[in-house]
C-alpha positions in Angstrom: 0.2 0.0 -0.2 1.0 3.8 -0.6 2.4 6.0 2.0 2.5 8.9 3.0 5.9 11.3 1.2 4.5 14.2 2.7 2.6 15.4 6.2 0.6 19.1 6.7 1.0 18.8 10.3 -0.8 22.0 11.2 -1.5 24.5 12.8 -5.3 24.1 12.7 -7.3 27.0 11.7 -4.7 28.3 9.3 -5.6 27.1 5.8 -5.3 24.1 5.9 -8.6 22.8 4.7 -8.4 25.1 1.7 -5.0 23.7 0.7 -5.6 20.3 1.4 -8.2 20.8 -1.2 -6.6 22.3 -3.6 -3.9 19.9 -3.4 -6.3 17.3 -3.8 -7.6 17.9 -7.3 -3.9 17.7 -8.8 -3.6 15.1 -10.5 -0.3 13.8 -9.5 -0.9 14.0 -5.7 -2.6 11.3 -3.2 -4.6 13.1 -0.5 -6.0 10.8 2.3 -9.4 10.1 2.9 -10.7 11.5 5.6 -8.2 14.6 5.5 -7.5 14.7 8.9 -7.1 11.0 10.2 -4.9 12.1 13.4 -3.2 8.5 13.5 0.3 9.5 15.4 -1.4 11.8 17.5 -1.8 9.4 20.1 -0.3 11.2 23.1 -2.9 14.2 22.5 -5.7 12.5 21.1 -6.0 9.4 22.5 -8.6 6.8 21.3 -10.2 9.9 20.3 -8.6 10.4 17.1 -10.0 9.4 13.7 -7.8 6.8 12.5 -6.5 4.0 15.8 -4.5 1.4 13.8 -2.2 1.1 10.5 -4.3 -1.2 8.4 -6.8 1.6 8.5 -4.6 4.1 8.6 -3.2 2.8 4.9 -6.2 2.3 3.2 -6.8 6.3 3.7 -4.1 6.3 0.5 -5.8 3.7 -1.5 -8.1 6.7 -4.0 -5.6 7.4 -6.9 -2.7 5.8 -9.3 -0.3 7.0 -11.6 0.7 9.7 -8.8 4.0 11.2 -7.3 3.0 12.8 -4.3 0.8 11.0 -1.2 -0.5 12.9 1.4 -2.1 13.6 4.4 -3.1 16.9 6.5 -3.2 16.1 10.4 -3.6 19.4 12.0 -2.8 18.0 15.3 0.5 16.5 14.6 2.1 20.4 15.2 1.3 19.9 18.9 1.7 16.6 19.5 5.3 15.7 21.1 5.5 11.8 19.4 4.2 12.8 16.3 7.9 13.6 15.2 9.6 10.7 15.7 6.8 8.2 14.3 6.4 10.2 11.4 9.9 10.2 10.5 10.5 6.8 11.5 7.5 5.4 9.1 8.6 7.5 6.1 12.4 8.9 6.4 12.1 11.1 3.8 9.1 12.9 4.4 8.6 16.4 3.7 6.5 18.7 6.2 4.1 21.4 5.1 3.3 23.9 8.4 0.7 26.4 8.2 0.8 29.4 10.9 -0.9 32.6 11.7 -1.0 34.4 14.5 -1.7 32.4 17.7 -4.3 34.7 19.5 -6.1 34.3 15.9 -5.7 30.6 16.3 -7.4 29.9 19.7 -10.2 32.4 19.0 -10.9 30.7 16.0 -10.4 27.0 17.5 -12.6 27.7 20.5 -15.5 28.7 17.8 -14.6 25.7 15.9 -14.6 23.0 19.4 -17.6 24.6 20.6 -19.5 23.8 17.2 -18.2 20.3 17.3 -19.6 19.6 20.6 -15.9 19.4 22.5 -16.2 22.9 24.3 -19.0 23.8 26.7 -17.7 26.9 27.8 -18.9 29.1 25.0 -17.1 32.4 26.3 -13.9 32.5 24.8 -12.6 34.3 28.0 -13.3 32.0 30.5 -12.7 29.0 28.0 -9.0 29.4 27.4 -8.2 29.7 30.6 -10.3 27.3 32.3 -8.4 23.9 33.4 -11.8 22.2 33.8 -12.8 19.0 32.7 -14.8 19.1 29.3 -17.1 16.7 28.1 -18.4 15.4 24.6 -21.7 17.0 24.9 -22.7 15.1 21.4 -20.6 13.2 18.9 -19.7 9.2 18.8 -17.5 10.3 22.2 -20.8 11.5 23.8 -20.3 11.6 27.8 -16.7 10.9 27.6 -13.8 13.4 28.8 -12.5 15.2 25.7 -8.7 13.9 25.2 -7.5 17.3 23.4 -4.5 20.0 24.3 -5.4 22.9 25.6 -5.5 26.4 23.6 -2.1 27.5 24.7 -0.9 24.3 24.0 -2.0 24.0 20.9 -0.2 27.6 19.8 3.5 27.0 21.2 4.9 27.1 17.6 8.4 28.4 18.2 9.1 25.0 20.2 6.9 22.7 17.7 8.6 23.5 14.7 12.1 23.1 16.2 10.9 19.6 17.1 10.4 18.6 13.8 13.8 20.6 12.3 15.6 19.2 14.3 14.3 16.0 13.4 14.0 16.8 9.7 16.3 19.1 8.8 15.3 22.5 7.0 15.3 21.7 4.2 12.3 19.6 4.2 10.4 22.4 6.3 8.2 24.2 4.2 6.0 27.4 6.7 3.1 28.7 4.7 1.4 32.4 6.8 -2.3 32.4 7.0 -1.9 35.8 5.7 0.3 35.3 2.6 -2.0 32.5 1.3 -4.9 35.0 1.8 -3.2 37.8 0.2 -1.6 35.5 -2.6 -2.8 32.0 -2.5 -1.6 31.4 -6.3 1.8 32.2 -4.5 1.0 30.0 -1.8 -0.2 26.8 -3.5 2.9 27.3 -6.3 5.3 27.7 -3.7 3.3 23.9 -1.9 4.1 22.4 -5.1 8.2 23.4 -5.7 8.4 22.2 -2.6 6.9 18.7 -3.5 9.1 18.7 -6.8 5.8 19.1 -9.2 4.1 21.3 -11.5 1.8 23.7 -11.5 -1.2 22.4 -13.0 -3.1 25.5 -14.1 -5.6 25.9 -11.1 -7.6 28.5 -11.6 -9.7 28.6 -8.8 -8.3 29.1 -5.1 -11.3 29.5 -2.6 -10.9 29.5 1.2 -13.2 26.6 2.6 -14.0 25.4 6.2 -15.2 29.2 7.0 -16.4 30.1 11.0 -19.5 28.6 11.7 -21.7 28.7 15.2 -24.7 27.7 15.8 -28.5 29.7 16.4 -28.6 27.2 19.5 -26.4 24.6 20.7 -29.8 22.5 21.9 -31.0 22.5 18.0 -27.7 21.2 17.2 -27.1 18.8 19.3 -30.7 17.5 18.0 -29.1 16.9 15.0 -26.3 14.8 15.7 -29.0 12.6 17.0 -32.6 13.2 15.9 -33.3 9.1 16.6 -32.2 8.9 19.8 -34.0 12.1 21.1 -37.5 11.4 18.8 -37.4 7.5 19.9 -36.8 8.8 23.7 -40.1 10.8 23.1 -42.1 8.6 21.6 -40.9 4.8 21.5 -40.2 4.2 18.4 -37.7 4.0 15.3 -37.3 6.2 12.8 -35.4 5.0 9.5 -31.7 6.2 9.1 -32.9 7.9 5.9 -35.3 10.0 7.3 -33.1 10.5 10.7 -30.4 11.5 7.9 -33.0 14.1 6.7 -34.0 15.3 10.2 -30.2 16.1 10.5 -29.9 18.1 7.0 -32.8 20.6 7.3 -31.8 21.3 10.6 -28.5 21.9 10.4 -28.5 24.2 7.4 -31.6 26.3 9.8 -29.1 26.5 12.8 -25.7 26.6 11.2 -24.6 30.8 10.5 -21.5 30.6 8.5 -19.4 34.4 8.9 -16.7 36.3 11.0 -15.8 36.3 14.6 -17.0 39.2 16.0 -13.8 41.0 17.2 -11.9 39.6 19.9 -12.3 42.0 23.1 -9.5 44.1 23.1 -8.1 43.8 26.5 -8.1 40.8 26.5 -6.5 40.4 23.3 -3.5 42.8 24.6 -3.2 40.2 27.5 -2.8 37.8 25.4 -0.6 38.8 23.6 1.8 40.1 25.8 1.6 36.5 27.0 2.9 35.2 23.7 5.3 37.6 22.4 8.5 35.8 23.5 7.3 32.9 21.6 6.6 35.3 18.4 9.9 36.9 18.8 11.6 32.9 19.2 9.2 31.8 16.0 10.6 35.2 13.8 14.1 34.6 14.8 13.8 30.6 13.4 11.8 31.3 11.0 13.9 34.6 9.5 10.5 36.5 9.2 9.5 39.4 11.2 6.4 38.5 12.5 6.5 41.6 14.9 2.4 42.6 13.2 1.4 39.6 15.0 2.7 41.5 18.9 0.3 45.2 17.8 -3.0 45.6 18.6 
């Protein structure tokens, strides 16, 4: 079976879904299905990974032939301490693609996604980012279980995280993309990634950004949409056919989901978090040889 030749390792909420979709359409690239197997992140995701055994992991790459590069895009690998060595052992010559963004923006965006995905029960970001309370899945296949995820701060200690990969793979095997560059010049970001992978530009003409921010009008309705059959069964003591359950979920989600920008982060909270992360941002700036001082401004 095919093994990955490159890994998009994160960070989360930095445009990885868009780049994954662009690369997935390239005729010489096989991208994993699903996008995020999470196989090498056992230390931080435990049994709540999407893929937990090697046989299933290798099946993620069976969907194409006549390809030159095989990749996957698990955004949890950057924060994982064990993933770099496991990936190096599994695919010694693998190339690593890293997508980064202002860490405060990443935490704020990640909080919104965790609320929408039923793993964050504290809806206020300021309270959630400082809370050490155990979270419990409110819906989904792990409903009722403790959430196994790093804290918001642990997800964005970028300088230490990237240094682990650079020390192991070498700088020439690491390609870093900044989110703001992807927004301003998506064609150049895409071409730069193809150059890094040794592939020709495929004349792609569309560069839409995907995976925009989502929020639920009602979290109660949002949980209902995940398990309409169970809730209705408790009320009426009958079982709905799968097709009916799927239709109900689609209708409820369509009405209940709002897409669009998050409200601006409260100014004082942003200043406090920026001061906290400024030393790490400065270290990252030196590591990448890139001026990131704009991340430290209001």
